[in-house]
C-alpha angles and dihedrals in degrees: 000000000000092000091051091050091048091050093049090048090052093051092052115074120223091258090058097253118127122252115235097238149316119251117226119201121193119191119186116193135181110204127206109249089229092059099038096113093050092047093048093052091049091047091053091051091046092051090049092050095045094047089057093055114106095221096050111090096187141351129186139162130212126199110215122226095261087068097228102065123083136184121203120196121196127183113202130184088244146329093275092055091050092049090050088051090055088065096054123108093241092055094045091048091053090047089055091050090049091053089055099040110034120093092208135013115285120252112233125188131174134200130184108218107207119229089230087069088067096049094067115112110261121198 
């Protein structure tokens, strides 16, 4: 229930008008076993930096059962905010680490979650 309330709060601007949408980013990465430690340290720093950004509602990472695959989920206030984030030093630093540590290109997908989705009555 708390997550739902937080999401609804985030989609309503301080003046009471609804935000257009949240932007969900999903990054799936397969890391080379040899570079796993380096990647994990960089991921921890990236998560710390992103979670401190004002326009990022939520960020989390999941390590998959194979032990070398990771999925990062980021919720941004909108596509423009995410694109601005891509230009930050923290994001560029993590991109460089990914180039050196991933055993295949990452899979990135994005979804805009409309604010109308959150205005439905929930019981």
